[in-house]
VEXROLUM-339756 format. One record per residue (C-alpha): z, y, x; residue number from 1. Coordinates in pm, whole numbers. Each point is the difference from the previous one (the first is absolute). Layout:
<atoms>
<atom <Z; Y; X>; NUM>
...
</atoms>
This chain:
<atoms>
<atom <10560; 13009; 11273>; 1>
<atom <21; 32; 379>; 2>
<atom <160; 322; 122>; 3>
<atom <-204; 186; 261>; 4>
<atom <171; -2; 338>; 5>
<atom <-48; 314; 202>; 6>
<atom <-105; -19; 363>; 7>
<atom <-261; 155; 228>; 8>
<atom <-279; -215; -140>; 9>
<atom <71; 100; -359>; 10>
<atom <-4; 364; 115>; 11>
<atom <-339; -51; 165>; 12>
<atom <-139; -136; -326>; 13>
<atom <123; 313; -176>; 14>
<atom <-160; 220; 266>; 15>
<atom <-333; -178; -35>; 16>
<atom <-4; 101; -367>; 17>
<atom <53; 367; 88>; 18>
<atom <-323; 183; 96>; 19>
<atom <4; 133; 354>; 20>
<atom <345; -136; 90>; 21>
<atom <-88; -308; 207>; 22>
<atom <-251; -75; 276>; 23>
<atom <-73; -317; 198>; 24>
<atom <-189; -46; 324>; 25>
<atom <-134; -321; 155>; 26>
<atom <-117; 175; 316>; 27>
<atom <201; -107; 307>; 28>
<atom <274; 248; 88>; 29>
<atom <216; 19; 311>; 30>
<atom <368; 35; -96>; 31>
<atom <59; 190; 324>; 32>
<atom <-49; 367; -99>; 33>
<atom <-334; -56; -177>; 34>
<atom <143; -109; -337>; 35>
<atom <224; 304; -32>; 36>
<atom <-281; 215; 140>; 37>
<atom <-232; -108; -280>; 38>
<atom <257; 42; -276>; 39>
<atom <79; 349; 124>; 40>
<atom <-337; 105; -143>; 41>
<atom <12; -220; -310>; 42>
<atom <333; 89; -153>; 43>
<atom <301; 57; 227>; 44>
<atom <71; 358; -107>; 45>
<atom <341; 147; 74>; 46>
<atom <28; 180; 333>; 47>
<atom <-238; -239; 178>; 48>
<atom <-237; 170; 248>; 49>
<atom <-287; 169; -182>; 50>
<atom <-245; -97; -140>; 51>
<atom <185; -220; -246>; 52>
<atom <35; -16; -377>; 53>
<atom <164; -177; -290>; 54>
<atom <-204; -311; -71>; 55>
<atom <13; -364; -109>; 56>
<atom <217; -276; 138>; 57>
<atom <-205; -208; 242>; 58>
<atom <-4; -371; 80>; 59>
<atom <-146; -116; 331>; 60>
<atom <-107; -363; -43>; 61>
<atom <-139; -58; 350>; 62>
<atom <265; 90; 258>; 63>
<atom <-95; -64; 362>; 64>
<atom <212; -278; 147>; 65>
<atom <152; -99; -335>; 66>
<atom <-258; -207; -191>; 67>
<atom <240; -126; -267>; 68>
<atom <172; 325; -89>; 69>
<atom <-74; 335; -163>; 70>
<atom <142; 351; 44>; 71>
<atom <63; 237; -291>; 72>
<atom <72; 369; 45>; 73>
<atom <56; 299; -227>; 74>
<atom <121; -159; -323>; 75>
<atom <252; 284; -42>; 76>
<atom <-215; 273; 156>; 77>
<atom <-44; 183; -331>; 78>
<atom <272; 118; -234>; 79>
<atom <-229; -60; -295>; 80>
<atom <-56; -359; 118>; 81>
<atom <375; -51; 38>; 82>
<atom <47; 122; -355>; 83>
<atom <-269; -236; -129>; 84>
<atom <153; -299; 181>; 85>
<atom <342; 98; -132>; 86>
<atom <-149; 43; -349>; 87>
<atom <143; 352; -17>; 88>
<atom <-119; 362; -5>; 89>
<atom <-38; 96; 366>; 90>
<atom <156; 343; -63>; 91>
<atom <332; -159; -101>; 92>
<atom <54; -265; 268>; 93>
<atom <318; 162; 132>; 94>
<atom <152; -13; -347>; 95>
<atom <-115; -361; -49>; 96>
<atom <158; -116; 326>; 97>
<atom <317; 194; -75>; 98>
<atom <38; -196; -325>; 99>
<atom <-71; -329; 180>; 100>
<atom <287; 63; 241>; 101>
<atom <233; 25; -302>; 102>
<atom <-126; -324; -159>; 103>
<atom <-36; -251; 287>; 104>
<atom <-117; -358; -47>; 105>
<atom <136; -214; 283>; 106>
<atom <-230; -234; 195>; 107>
<atom <14; -374; -61>; 108>
<atom <-41; -295; 236>; 109>
<atom <-268; -261; -64>; 110>
<atom <-80; -332; 163>; 111>
<atom <-263; -46; 269>; 112>
<atom <-234; -155; -256>; 113>
<atom <-13; 341; -173>; 114>
<atom <-42; 200; 323>; 115>
<atom <-366; 41; 97>; 116>
<atom <117; 188; 311>; 117>
<atom <114; -335; 144>; 118>
<atom <-314; -204; -61>; 119>
<atom <-68; -11; 376>; 120>
<atom <277; -17; 260>; 121>
<atom <-16; 82; 372>; 122>
<atom <310; -48; 212>; 123>
<atom <56; 204; 314>; 124>
<atom <69; -327; 180>; 125>
<atom <-358; -118; -62>; 126>
<atom <-188; -30; 327>; 127>
<atom <-278; 239; -104>; 128>
<atom <214; 257; -184>; 129>
<atom <-93; 363; 68>; 130>
<atom <63; 272; -256>; 131>
<atom <-266; 217; 166>; 132>
<atom <-278; -248; -84>; 133>
<atom <147; -100; -336>; 134>
<atom <64; 336; -170>; 135>
<atom <-284; 255; -19>; 136>
<atom <225; 301; 57>; 137>
<atom <-217; 305; 77>; 138>
<atom <34; 246; 285>; 139>
<atom <-52; 338; -165>; 140>
<atom <-106; 205; 304>; 141>
<atom <-109; -86; 355>; 142>
<atom <332; 147; 122>; 143>
<atom <225; -221; -213>; 144>
<atom <265; -214; 168>; 145>
<atom <-166; -305; -155>; 146>
<atom <-78; -163; -335>; 147>
<atom <246; 123; -264>; 148>
<atom <141; -144; -320>; 149>
<atom <17; 313; -216>; 150>
<atom <42; -145; -351>; 151>
<atom <253; -274; 70>; 152>
<atom <308; -2; -222>; 153>
<atom <300; -103; 210>; 154>
<atom <282; -177; -183>; 155>
<atom <341; -46; 156>; 156>
<atom <354; -65; -114>; 157>
<atom <353; 76; 108>; 158>
<atom <160; -277; 210>; 159>
<atom <203; -124; -298>; 160>
<atom <-311; -4; -221>; 161>
<atom <151; 230; -261>; 162>
<atom <-242; 291; 48>; 163>
<atom <-377; 14; 48>; 164>
<atom <-253; 264; 93>; 165>
<atom <-376; 39; 25>; 166>
<atom <-166; 264; 215>; 167>
<atom <-330; 74; 172>; 168>
<atom <-9; 63; 374>; 169>
<atom <-269; 36; 263>; 170>
<atom <-28; -334; 178>; 171>
<atom <-224; -68; 299>; 172>
<atom <-114; -345; 112>; 173>
<atom <128; -20; 359>; 174>
<atom <-43; -367; 95>; 175>
<atom <-89; -333; -155>; 176>
<atom <337; -25; -176>; 177>
<atom <142; 351; 46>; 178>
<atom <-9; 315; -214>; 179>
<atom <132; 342; 98>; 180>
<atom <164; 164; -303>; 181>
<atom <90; 370; -23>; 182>
<atom <300; 62; -225>; 183>
<atom <60; 373; -40>; 184>
<atom <363; 83; 78>; 185>
<atom <208; 62; -313>; 186>
<atom <-92; -45; -363>; 187>
<atom <-143; -351; 23>; 188>
<atom <222; -273; -142>; 189>
<atom <-175; -267; 206>; 190>
<atom <137; 190; 299>; 191>
<atom <351; -5; -148>; 192>
<atom <-17; -378; -44>; 193>
<atom <-137; -38; 353>; 194>
<atom <301; 183; 143>; 195>
<atom <225; -258; -164>; 196>
<atom <-198; -282; 160>; 197>
<atom <2; 176; 337>; 198>
<atom <378; 36; -18>; 199>
<atom <10; -380; -22>; 200>
<atom <-279; -29; 260>; 201>
<atom <-204; -211; -243>; 202>
<atom <-373; 25; -87>; 203>
<atom <-81; 139; -344>; 204>
<atom <-237; -212; -213>; 205>
<atom <-273; 193; -180>; 206>
<atom <-327; -58; -180>; 207>
<atom <-305; 226; 11>; 208>
<atom <-215; -33; -314>; 209>
<atom <-357; 129; 21>; 210>
<atom <-261; 33; -276>; 211>
<atom <198; 88; -312>; 212>
<atom <-24; 136; -350>; 213>
<atom <-50; 372; 84>; 214>
<atom <307; 92; -206>; 215>
<atom <225; -185; 246>; 216>
<atom <-57; 222; 309>; 217>
<atom <47; 311; -215>; 218>
<atom <335; -127; -130>; 219>
<atom <96; -106; 351>; 220>
<atom <-12; 351; 142>; 221>
<atom <286; 141; -208>; 222>
<atom <283; 131; 217>; 223>
<atom <361; 112; -41>; 224>
<atom <157; 158; -192>; 225>
<atom <-217; -131; -286>; 226>
<atom <32; -360; 119>; 227>
<atom <335; -42; 177>; 228>
<atom <92; -275; 244>; 229>
<atom <-39; -336; -171>; 230>
<atom <-251; 119; -263>; 231>
<atom <-296; -241; 8>; 232>
<atom <-312; 215; -45>; 233>
<atom <-198; -305; -113>; 234>
<atom <187; 43; -329>; 235>
<atom <-186; 332; -46>; 236>
<atom <-332; -182; 29>; 237>
<atom <133; -251; -252>; 238>
<atom <79; 281; -242>; 239>
<atom <-340; 164; 44>; 240>
<atom <-175; -329; -76>; 241>
<atom <260; -125; -248>; 242>
<atom <-25; -317; 206>; 243>
<atom <241; -112; 272>; 244>
<atom <-138; -13; 353>; 245>
<atom <-2; -365; 109>; 246>
<atom <160; -99; 331>; 247>
<atom <-11; -326; 193>; 248>
<atom <229; -144; 267>; 249>
<atom <-139; 11; 353>; 250>
<atom <-118; -316; 169>; 251>
<atom <154; 91; 337>; 252>
<atom <257; 277; -55>; 253>
<atom <284; 55; -245>; 254>
<atom <-166; 286; -189>; 255>
<atom <-234; 35; -297>; 256>
<atom <-358; 124; -2>; 257>
<atom <-212; 126; -289>; 258>
<atom <-150; -312; -157>; 259>
<atom <-328; 153; -119>; 260>
<atom <-77; 177; 329>; 261>
<atom <-312; -80; 198>; 262>
<atom <202; -52; 320>; 263>
<atom <365; -44; 94>; 264>
<atom <120; 33; 358>; 265>
<atom <341; -158; 52>; 266>
<atom <186; 136; 299>; 267>
<atom <325; 114; 158>; 268>
<atom <91; 341; 140>; 269>
<atom <162; -60; 337>; 270>
<atom <346; 158; 34>; 271>
<atom <59; 280; 248>; 272>
<atom <-350; -39; 143>; 273>
<atom <-291; 241; 28>; 274>
<atom <-343; 32; 157>; 275>
<atom <-260; 265; 76>; 276>
<atom <-222; 48; -306>; 277>
<atom <-323; 53; 199>; 278>
<atom <81; -258; 266>; 279>
<atom <-353; -145; -24>; 280>
<atom <-194; 329; 12>; 281>
<atom <224; 266; 157>; 282>
<atom <-192; 267; -195>; 283>
<atom <319; 182; -96>; 284>
<atom <-97; -22; -368>; 285>
<atom <105; -231; -282>; 286>
<atom <-230; 54; -300>; 287>
<atom <-98; 281; -241>; 288>
<atom <304; 118; -196>; 289>
<atom <40; 188; -328>; 290>
<atom <9; 357; 145>; 291>
<atom <-361; -49; 116>; 292>
<atom <61; -57; 370>; 293>
<atom <14; -310; 215>; 294>
<atom <362; -105; 22>; 295>
<atom <144; -20; 349>; 296>
<atom <75; -352; 121>; 297>
<atom <368; -76; -11>; 298>
<atom <151; -121; 327>; 299>
<atom <244; -230; -182>; 300>
<atom <-119; -168; -320>; 301>
<atom <176; -301; -145>; 302>
<atom <-121; -343; 114>; 303>
<atom <-101; -232; -284>; 304>
<atom <-57; -369; 78>; 305>
<atom <-226; -187; -242>; 306>
<atom <109; -341; -125>; 307>
<atom <-278; -76; -249>; 308>
<atom <-297; 151; -183>; 309>
<atom <-111; -117; -343>; 310>
<atom <-296; 114; -208>; 311>
<atom <-232; -78; -289>; 312>
<atom <-282; -252; 47>; 313>
<atom <-290; 198; -140>; 314>
<atom <-98; 278; 247>; 315>
<atom <342; 169; 16>; 316>
<atom <-6; 379; -8>; 317>
<atom <163; 222; 260>; 318>
<atom <89; 326; -173>; 319>
<atom <13; 302; 228>; 320>
<atom <12; 380; -8>; 321>
<atom <-64; 301; 222>; 322>
<atom <313; 201; 84>; 323>
<atom <-97; 352; -115>; 324>
<atom <-220; -118; -288>; 325>
<atom <36; 64; -372>; 326>
<atom <125; -358; -27>; 327>
<atom <304; 81; 211>; 328>
<atom <57; 308; -215>; 329>
<atom <9; -218; -313>; 330>
<atom <252; -241; 151>; 331>
<atom <227; 264; 149>; 332>
<atom <-54; 290; -237>; 333>
<atom <19; -145; -351>; 334>
<atom <342; -166; 46>; 335>
<atom <128; 323; 157>; 336>
<atom <-124; 194; -302>; 337>
<atom <194; -240; -222>; 338>
<atom <310; 40; 214>; 339>
<atom <-17; 381; -10>; 340>
<atom <-43; -5; -379>; 341>
<atom <298; -233; -29>; 342>
<atom <225; 206; 225>; 343>
<atom <-87; 342; -141>; 344>
<atom <7; -106; -363>; 345>
<atom <349; -144; 45>; 346>
<atom <125; 326; 150>; 347>
<atom <-193; 263; -200>; 348>
<atom <-165; -175; -295>; 349>
<atom <-326; 133; -140>; 350>
<atom <-81; 239; 285>; 351>
<atom <-256; -207; 193>; 352>
<atom <-271; -134; -229>; 353>
<atom <-215; -173; 264>; 354>
<atom <-27; -51; 376>; 355>
<atom <-295; -66; 233>; 356>
<atom <18; -97; 367>; 357>
<atom <-354; 80; 118>; 358>
<atom <-209; -143; 284>; 359>
<atom <51; 321; 199>; 360>
<atom <357; -120; 66>; 361>
<atom <-85; -366; 38>; 362>
<atom <206; -74; -309>; 363>
<atom <326; 87; 178>; 364>
<atom <-7; 349; 150>; 365>
<atom <-97; 207; -305>; 366>
<atom <72; 10; -370>; 367>
<atom <-130; 220; -283>; 368>
<atom <253; 43; -280>; 369>
<atom <-97; 114; -349>; 370>
<atom <278; 215; -147>; 371>
<atom <108; 70; -358>; 372>
<atom <193; 321; -65>; 373>
<atom <134; 38; -350>; 374>
<atom <168; 338; 36>; 375>
<atom <77; 282; 243>; 376>
<atom <312; -191; 101>; 377>
<atom <-218; -271; 153>; 378>
<atom <-140; 228; 271>; 379>
<atom <121; -133; 333>; 380>
<atom <59; -352; -120>; 381>
<atom <-342; -100; 133>; 382>
<atom <124; 68; 353>; 383>
<atom <304; -217; -62>; 384>
<atom <-241; -280; -93>; 385>
<atom <-173; 44; 337>; 386>
<atom <333; -14; 183>; 387>
<atom <95; -319; -183>; 388>
<atom <-322; -164; 113>; 389>
<atom <61; 104; 361>; 390>
<atom <356; -127; -9>; 391>
<atom <-101; -350; -99>; 392>
<atom <-328; -52; 186>; 393>
<atom <26; 102; 364>; 394>
<atom <-372; -57; 60>; 395>
<atom <-92; 275; -249>; 396>
<atom <-112; 317; 179>; 397>
<atom <-176; 223; -255>; 398>
<atom <64; 59; -372>; 399>
<atom <-239; 202; -217>; 400>
<atom <134; 112; -339>; 401>
<atom <-243; 74; -285>; 402>
<atom <15; 73; -371>; 403>
<atom <-78; -236; -286>; 404>
<atom <-352; 131; -55>; 405>
<atom <-106; -97; 355>; 406>
<atom <-176; -331; 70>; 407>
<atom <205; -137; 291>; 408>
<atom <-277; -248; 85>; 409>
<atom <-259; 277; 51>; 410>
<atom <33; 186; 330>; 411>
<atom <-205; 292; -131>; 412>
<atom <248; 47; -281>; 413>
<atom <299; -32; 234>; 414>
<atom <-145; 249; 247>; 415>
<atom <-93; 231; -289>; 416>
<atom <363; 25; -98>; 417>
<atom <101; 71; 361>; 418>
<atom <-253; 283; 3>; 419>
<atom <83; 153; -338>; 420>
<atom <365; -86; -72>; 421>
<atom <142; 33; 348>; 422>
<atom <115; 271; 239>; 423>
<atom <68; -117; 353>; 424>
<atom <294; 234; 63>; 425>
<atom <202; -141; -291>; 426>
<atom <-145; -343; -88>; 427>
<atom <23; -176; 337>; 428>
<atom <317; -184; 98>; 429>
<atom <37; -150; 348>; 430>
<atom <278; -246; 83>; 431>
<atom <51; -63; 371>; 432>
<atom <155; -272; 211>; 433>
<atom <-41; -291; -245>; 434>
<atom <-98; -361; 65>; 435>
<atom <-351; -117; -80>; 436>
<atom <-245; -270; 110>; 437>
<atom <-53; -63; 375>; 438>
<atom <-372; -69; -53>; 439>
<atom <-65; 370; -68>; 440>
<atom <-126; 122; 342>; 441>
<atom <121; 356; -62>; 442>
<atom <360; -116; -10>; 443>
<atom <85; 27; 366>; 444>
<atom <213; 249; 195>; 445>
<atom <-290; 137; 203>; 446>
<atom <-178; 100; -324>; 447>
<atom <296; 193; -145>; 448>
<atom <288; 18; 252>; 449>
<atom <204; 241; -214>; 450>
<atom <35; -241; -294>; 451>
<atom <-81; -351; 125>; 452>
<atom <252; -155; 237>; 453>
<atom <-129; -359; -13>; 454>
<atom <-316; -180; -111>; 455>
<atom <-5; -53; -376>; 456>
<atom <162; 330; -99>; 457>
<atom <-196; 250; -207>; 458>
<atom <-2; 325; -188>; 459>
<atom <-75; -53; -368>; 460>
<atom <-189; 217; -244>; 461>
<atom <15; 91; -368>; 462>
<atom <-293; 188; -153>; 463>
<atom <112; 122; -342>; 464>
<atom <-312; 57; -209>; 465>
<atom <182; 31; -331>; 466>
<atom <2; 334; -182>; 467>
<atom <323; 166; -119>; 468>
<atom <65; -111; -356>; 469>
<atom <55; 355; -126>; 470>
<atom <-354; 87; 122>; 471>
<atom <-162; -296; -173>; 472>
<atom <-235; 219; -203>; 473>
<atom <-155; 137; 321>; 474>
<atom <-106; -344; 123>; 475>
<atom <-191; -148; -293>; 476>
<atom <-324; -169; 100>; 477>
<atom <-324; 118; -158>; 478>
<atom <0; -153; -352>; 479>
<atom <-296; -220; -87>; 480>
<atom <-79; -142; -341>; 481>
<atom <165; -339; -60>; 482>
<atom <-297; -215; -106>; 483>
<atom <132; -344; -99>; 484>
<atom <-342; -164; -34>; 485>
<atom <-153; 148; 318>; 486>
<atom <-139; -338; 106>; 487>
<atom <-244; 9; -294>; 488>
<atom <-212; 248; 198>; 489>
<atom <-25; -237; 298>; 490>
<atom <-168; -278; -194>; 491>
<atom <-370; -30; -55>; 492>
</atoms>
């Protein structure tokens, strides 16, 4: 019996079998702003400009200027869809990923004959090579710095080859063989490896794999302290699938790409070199980012020189996303939920029963923690759980604490508890002068000069919507009859 190998195409086949989860269009679409503009209405969700909604993943088969390629967007733009593709209950994804971190399955290397991502090879030395006409990377808004790779998994290694890392960065196509890559300062292990190369003044070889099993980009977005330096996040994807992610040696650089990808870009990050991110447009903007605003163009992004591009033969798929969409929330938020569960359960076991990082925070800025209190002595421990989360994840800005009877995935239920189990004078905690994420536009000295000295600092908030345990009897929800066979009345 042949074992099913997971990749983007196997995921698409699963989506096609799920009613309302997949949509294709053969109408010509312009990848410059129009593609993202259409999907905004179809299913982007998240904090994308209204009107938007949660909807199906969408494949564009007729991309203007790219007759032999397709663009897929929104595969992860629904938590329920992520759960279905992961073959898990969507309510428990944080717990599932937390377990996967503890039981990694390391990637394996296969030969080129088993790597569909290398069926077609283009070398940067070819006379007609131009990444801008080869890869259908969309421009999300008319103000973007250019076409962006938004779902490319970057793999790099330490100079001695002993440690590896995979991360996702925003990458803009700048020239025929040049990419501008933004690596956020601190917290990215690719950046740590790059510093070692720069100390030697040597270029750092990398691969950028595009069009992957949807589980891979979710696993990729884990961060410290859950995955410390040297932890290969592809092993989390291996655990989730109970199947090792397959890698293949590059054709032009000394680094491995993901063998079952649709595309692999092989490149080198130039040492001690930078360029203006919006050098071709001078708009001042990069692309939409997870807080819901257009990110400001960085004056000094890393310069990436392409050495080769490989891809599948049969209409290779460029997978993309919109920055503030529900898809970004899935990639950033679910691994953070797992990390918070891991951290808090190690410190104060049994207190936090579930965690949700909602679209309102872009998956990073906000978390809702469901709290178990077993006795009067547990009062106050919920706030310690919030402080633990803040201490480990500097991008976290707001924590909402709720009781076990509250559905953390239902905003009405969460806001109900803030209205009925909360008093502002005693249940609000504000922590000032902490680090946060520089993409939050409120984090600048002119907004709050008393607490913010430099860009990227923030005040942080805890809203404690849990009732005191000794007053439990006063906060019982209206009791309805428990009818086990209620569905019998919904059938004709």
